[in-house]
C-alpha positions in Angstrom: -5.5 -21.5 -33.4 -3.1 -24.1 -32.1 0.6 -24.1 -33.0 1.1 -25.9 -36.3 3.0 -29.2 -36.4 5.8 -27.3 -38.2 5.9 -24.7 -35.4 6.0 -27.4 -32.7 8.8 -29.3 -34.6 10.8 -26.1 -34.9 10.5 -25.6 -31.1 11.7 -29.2 -30.6 14.7 -28.5 -32.9 15.5 -25.3 -31.1 15.2 -27.2 -27.8 17.7 -29.7 -29.0 20.1 -27.0 -30.2 20.0 -25.3 -26.8 20.6 -28.5 -25.0 23.4 -29.6 -27.4 25.2 -26.2 -27.0 25.4 -26.9 -23.2 26.0 -30.6 -23.6 23.1 -31.6 -21.3 20.1 -33.9 -21.5 16.4 -33.3 -21.0 13.8 -35.5 -19.2 10.0 -34.8 -19.4 7.2 -35.6 -16.9 3.8 -35.3 -18.5 0.2 -35.7 -17.5 -2.3 -33.9 -19.6 0.0 -33.9 -22.7 0.3 -37.7 -22.5 3.8 -37.9 -23.8 3.5 -35.3 -26.5 6.8 -33.6 -25.5 8.6 -36.9 -25.7 7.0 -37.7 -29.0 7.9 -34.3 -30.5 11.5 -34.1 -29.4 12.2 -37.7 -30.5 11.0 -36.8 -34.0 14.1 -34.7 -34.3 17.0 -36.7 -35.7 19.9 -37.1 -33.2 17.6 -36.4 -30.2 19.2 -39.3 -28.3 22.1 -37.0 -27.7 20.0 -34.6 -25.7 16.7 -36.3 -24.7 17.2 -38.8 -21.9 13.7 -40.1 -21.1 10.1 -39.3 -20.4 7.5 -40.2 -17.8 3.8 -40.2 -18.6 2.1 -40.0 -15.2 -1.5 -39.4 -15.9 -2.9 -40.5 -12.6 -2.0 -39.3 -9.1 -0.8 -42.8 -8.3 1.6 -42.7 -11.2 2.8 -39.3 -10.2 3.5 -40.7 -6.7 4.9 -44.1 -7.8 7.1 -43.0 -10.7 8.2 -39.5 -9.7 7.8 -39.4 -5.9 5.2 -36.7 -5.8 4.1 -36.6 -2.2 0.5 -37.7 -1.4 0.2 -34.7 0.8 1.0 -32.4 -2.1 -1.6 -34.0 -4.3 -4.2 -33.9 -1.5 -3.5 -30.3 -0.5 -3.0 -28.7 -3.9 -4.3 -31.2 -6.5 -2.7 -32.7 -9.6 -3.0 -29.4 -11.5 -0.8 -27.1 -9.3 2.6 -25.6 -9.2 3.7 -27.6 -6.2 2.8 -30.8 -7.9 4.5 -30.0 -11.2 7.6 -28.9 -9.3 7.7 -32.3 -7.5 7.2 -34.0 -10.9 10.1 -32.1 -12.4 12.3 -32.9 -9.5 11.2 -36.5 -9.6 12.1 -36.7 -13.3 15.6 -35.4 -12.5 16.0 -37.9 -9.6 14.8 -40.9 -11.6 16.9 -40.1 -14.7 20.3 -39.0 -15.8 19.0 -35.7 -17.2 20.3 -32.3 -16.3 17.0 -30.5 -16.8 13.5 -31.6 -16.6 10.1 -30.2 -17.6 6.8 -31.2 -16.1 3.3 -30.5 -17.3 -0.1 -31.1 -15.6 -3.4 -29.5 -16.6 -7.1 -29.7 -17.5 -7.3 -30.1 -21.2 -11.1 -30.6 -21.2 -13.7 -30.7 -22.4 -14.7 -31.6 -18.8 -12.9 -31.6 -15.5 -12.7 -27.9 -15.0 -13.9 -26.1 -11.8 -14.5 -22.4 -11.2 -11.1 -22.3 -9.4 -9.3 -24.4 -12.1 -11.2 -24.1 -15.4 -10.6 -26.1 -18.5 -7.3 -24.7 -20.0 -5.5 -24.4 -16.6 -2.0 -25.9 -17.2 0.9 -25.8 -14.7 4.4 -26.2 -15.9 7.7 -26.6 -14.0 11.3 -26.7 -15.0 14.1 -28.0 -12.7 17.8 -28.2 -13.3 20.5 -30.2 -11.5 22.1 -26.9 -10.4 19.0 -26.2 -8.2 17.2 -23.8 -10.6 13.4 -24.2 -10.2 10.7 -22.4 -12.1 7.0 -22.8 -12.3 4.1 -21.1 -14.1 0.4 -21.5 -14.4 -1.2 -20.8 -17.9 -4.8 -20.3 -18.8 -4.9 -21.7 -22.3 -7.9 -21.4 -24.6 -9.2 -23.7 -27.3 -10.4 -27.3 -27.5 -8.5 -30.3 -26.0 -6.0 -30.6 -28.8 -5.3 -26.8 -28.9 -4.8 -26.7 -25.1 -2.4 -29.7 -25.2 -0.4 -28.3 -28.1 -0.1 -24.9 -26.5 1.0 -26.5 -23.3 3.7 -28.5 -25.2 4.9 -25.3 -26.9 5.0 -23.3 -23.6 7.0 -26.2 -22.0 9.6 -26.2 -24.8 9.8 -22.4 -25.0 10.6 -22.5 -21.2 13.4 -25.0 -21.7 14.9 -22.8 -24.5 14.6 -19.6 -22.4 16.1 -21.2 -19.4 19.1 -22.4 -21.3 19.7 -19.3 -23.5 
């Protein structure tokens, strides 16, 4: 069962509270979630005080052009990989005025999976201006909407945990 809209909204509020307490701003770089993080956090009143901008980079070309993800990284590891999301998060910091960035890339399905990277494989990275870098790979279950919702929830939980 996917997180409910109310649960996702609550995570967005908690993210905003954590960012506000530190007086910092967030940027997002999204692929498989198509801007869902940005949509969710901007639903919270006052989010302009802590959400700086979002990048929707669905293709490898967009990841390269907008975020500076190296072609070699994409060719070697693929779009759904920890090295790629780390470069996406770093690129979001470089191309914004945010202090922390979260990046998501994954295979939401129903097609596109491989034995090595099945549907539900989602990579997430967090990067901060102070040099903190974290990545994770999740294996999420469910249909396309459930996988995407779970990825958004994991990304926001990571921001909250990193800041608290």
